[in-house]
C-alpha positions as CSV (number, residue, x, y, z in Angstrom):
1,M,-0.5,-48.7,14.5
2,K,1.9,-51.0,16.0
3,D,3.1,-50.8,19.6
4,Q,5.5,-47.9,20.1
5,I,8.4,-47.7,22.5
6,E,11.2,-45.3,23.5
7,Q,14.4,-46.6,25.1
8,E,17.6,-45.1,26.4
9,I,20.5,-47.3,26.1
10,L,24.0,-46.6,27.5
11,Y,27.0,-48.4,26.0
12,S,30.2,-48.7,27.8
13,G,33.6,-49.9,26.4
14,R,35.6,-48.7,23.5
15,V,32.6,-46.9,21.9
16,Q,34.1,-43.4,21.3
17,G,36.5,-42.4,18.6
18,V,35.8,-45.7,16.7
19,G,32.8,-44.7,14.4
20,F,30.3,-46.0,16.8
21,R,27.9,-43.0,16.6
22,Q,27.9,-42.9,12.8
23,S,27.2,-46.6,12.5
24,V,24.3,-46.4,14.9
25,Y,23.0,-43.4,12.9
26,T,23.2,-45.4,9.7
27,L,21.5,-48.4,11.2
28,A,18.6,-46.3,12.8
29,R,17.9,-44.4,9.6
30,K,17.8,-47.5,7.6
31,G,15.5,-49.1,10.2
32,H,13.3,-46.2,10.5
33,V,14.0,-45.6,14.2
34,N,13.7,-42.1,15.7
35,G,15.9,-40.6,18.4
36,Y,19.6,-39.8,18.7
37,V,23.0,-41.0,19.6
38,Q,25.6,-39.0,21.8
39,N,28.9,-39.3,23.3
40,L,29.0,-38.6,27.1
41,D,31.8,-37.0,29.1
42,N,32.2,-40.3,31.2
43,G,33.3,-42.3,27.9
44,K,29.9,-43.8,27.4
45,V,27.5,-43.5,24.5
46,R,23.9,-42.8,24.9
47,L,21.3,-43.9,22.4
48,V,17.7,-42.8,22.6
49,A,15.7,-45.0,20.3
50,G,11.9,-44.6,19.6
51,G,9.4,-46.1,17.3
52,E,7.7,-49.5,16.5
53,C,8.9,-52.1,19.1
54,D,10.3,-54.5,16.5
55,R,12.2,-51.8,14.8
56,V,13.8,-50.5,18.0
57,N,14.6,-54.1,19.0
58,D,16.2,-54.9,15.6
59,L,18.3,-51.8,15.9
60,L,19.5,-52.9,19.3
61,K,20.3,-56.3,18.1
62,N,22.2,-55.0,15.1
63,V,24.3,-52.6,17.2
64,K,25.1,-55.2,19.6
65,S,26.1,-57.7,16.9
66,L,28.1,-55.2,14.9
67,W,30.0,-53.7,17.9
68,A,30.3,-56.8,20.2
69,N,34.1,-56.6,20.4
70,N,33.8,-53.0,21.6
71,I,30.9,-53.0,24.0
72,S,31.6,-54.1,27.5
73,N,28.2,-53.1,29.1
74,I,24.8,-52.1,28.0
75,Q,22.1,-50.5,30.2
76,I,18.5,-50.2,29.0
77,A,15.9,-48.0,30.4
78,T,12.3,-47.6,28.9
79,L,11.3,-44.0,28.7
80,N,7.8,-42.6,29.1
81,T,8.2,-39.7,26.5
82,A,7.8,-39.5,22.9
83,E,10.3,-36.4,22.2
84,N,12.1,-38.0,19.3
85,S,9.4,-38.5,16.7
86,N,11.2,-36.4,14.0
87,G,13.9,-38.7,12.5
88,F,17.4,-39.7,13.9
89,N,20.5,-37.4,14.5
90,V,23.9,-37.4,16.1
91,R,24.3,-35.0,19.0
92,Y,27.5,-33.3,19.7
């Protein structure tokens, strides 16, 4: 089994109401990453991504590349949990 990781990523900028969550959902499912994506009341979007390190890193690179014009800031924290081992979803 390859190294596993779970990270919480907070995206700031014009990331709500533009299809950001659906795009992240599609990329995560295609990349076999577990977790969820969720709009926050403060205008940010939270992504919790877990799985093989390479897959999680690829997801983050793809999101950053695809949404570079909308993202103004990215905060990343590594989590010590593995709560999201059953697929990927959009939380409302």
